C-alpha positions in Angstrom: 86.6 14.6 -16.5 85.9 11.4 -14.5 82.3 12.6 -14.0 81.8 13.0 -17.7 83.3 9.6 -18.4 81.1 8.0 -15.7 78.0 9.6 -17.2 78.9 8.5 -20.8 79.6 4.9 -19.7 76.3 4.9 -17.8 74.4 6.2 -20.8 75.8 3.4 -22.9 74.8 0.9 -20.2 71.3 2.2 -19.9 71.0 2.3 -23.7 72.2 -1.3 -24.0 69.9 -2.5 -21.3 67.0 -1.3 -23.3 68.1 -1.6 -26.9 65.9 0.4 -29.3 64.6 2.5 -26.5 61.0 1.8 -27.4 60.1 -0.8 -24.8 58.5 0.5 -21.6 59.9 -0.7 -18.4 58.6 -0.2 -14.8 60.8 2.1 -12.7 60.6 3.2 -9.1 61.4 6.7 -7.7 63.8 6.6 -4.7 64.5 10.4 -4.5 63.0 13.5 -6.0 63.4 17.3 -6.0 61.5 20.0 -7.9 62.6 23.7 -7.8 63.0 26.6 -10.3 65.9 27.7 -8.1 69.3 25.9 -8.6 70.0 23.2 -6.0 72.6 20.6 -5.2 71.3 17.0 -5.8 73.3 14.2 -4.0 73.7 11.0 -5.9 75.8 7.9 -4.9 77.2 5.9 -7.7 77.0 2.3 -6.5 79.5 1.1 -9.2 82.3 3.3 -7.8 81.1 4.1 -4.3 81.5 7.7 -5.1 79.0 10.4 -4.0 78.4 13.2 -6.4 76.6 16.6 -6.0 74.9 17.5 -9.2 74.0 21.2 -9.6 70.5 21.2 -11.2 67.3 23.1 -11.4 63.8 21.9 -12.3 62.4 18.4 -11.6 64.9 15.7 -10.7 64.2 12.0 -10.0 66.3 9.1 -9.1 64.9 6.0 -10.9 65.6 2.4 -10.1 65.4 0.2 -13.2 64.2 -3.4 -13.2 67.9 -4.7 -13.3 68.8 -2.6 -10.2 70.6 0.1 -12.2 69.8 3.7 -11.1 69.3 6.7 -13.4 69.1 10.4 -12.4 66.8 12.2 -14.7 66.2 16.0 -14.9 63.7 18.2 -16.6 63.7 22.0 -16.8 61.1 24.4 -18.1 60.1 23.8 -21.7 59.4 26.4 -24.4 55.7 26.6 -25.3 54.5 28.6 -28.3 51.7 30.9 -27.2 52.4 34.5 -27.7 55.5 36.5 -28.6 57.6 37.7 -25.6 58.7 36.3 -22.3 56.7 33.7 -20.4 56.5 31.2 -23.2 57.6 28.4 -21.0 55.8 25.7 -19.0 57.0 23.7 -16.0 57.8 20.1 -16.5 55.1 17.6 -15.7 56.2 15.6 -12.6 54.8 12.2 -11.7 53.3 12.2 -8.2 53.4 8.4 -8.0 56.6 6.5 -7.1 56.2 3.6 -9.6 55.4 4.1 -13.3 56.7 3.2 -16.8 59.6 4.7 -18.8 61.4 4.4 -22.1 65.0 5.1 -22.6 66.6 6.4 -25.8 70.1 7.8 -25.9 70.3 10.5 -23.2 66.5 10.8 -22.9 64.0 9.1 -20.6 60.3 9.4 -21.4 58.2 8.9 -18.3 54.5 7.7 -18.4 52.2 7.7 -15.3 48.5 7.3 -14.7 46.4 10.4 -13.8 42.9 8.9 -13.5 41.4 6.4 -11.1 40.8 3.8 -13.8 44.4 4.2 -15.1 43.2 5.0 -18.6 44.4 8.6 -18.7 48.2 8.8 -18.9 50.5 11.8 -18.7 54.0 11.8 -20.0 57.1 14.0 -20.0 60.6 13.7 -21.5 63.5 14.0 -19.0 67.3 14.2 -19.7 69.5 11.5 -18.1 72.2 13.2 -16.1 73.8 10.4 -14.2 73.6 6.6 -14.0 74.9 3.9 -11.7 75.2 0.2 -12.4 73.7 -2.0 -9.7 76.2 -3.4 -7.2 76.2 -7.2 -7.5 
């Protein structure tokens, strides 16, 4: 129950830090994992000094926001309409760079990163926010 309350408070804090959710901010990746097999992802909540193990699958990133807050975001395979039957999923796109832009809206984070040498081609993917931590001041 405390974990759910912590996540809900964190979502409100992330949402209020970026009201409207349409402004892109620069974020930095401090930890990452990507696997189709379930794994335990360790996250330390700086606000409470509590370590949590999140049971996840797919792509998971810990992002540091400009104000020092941290957000753990996760993306699992997405449905993709091609043909009837199994196999209509695609893996999430995962940024290979450690610094890029993101927008935050509710419990979603949309990540944007360059994929060309001139920086004109941009990829994006929407991740779900699974945990947040206010910066320790």
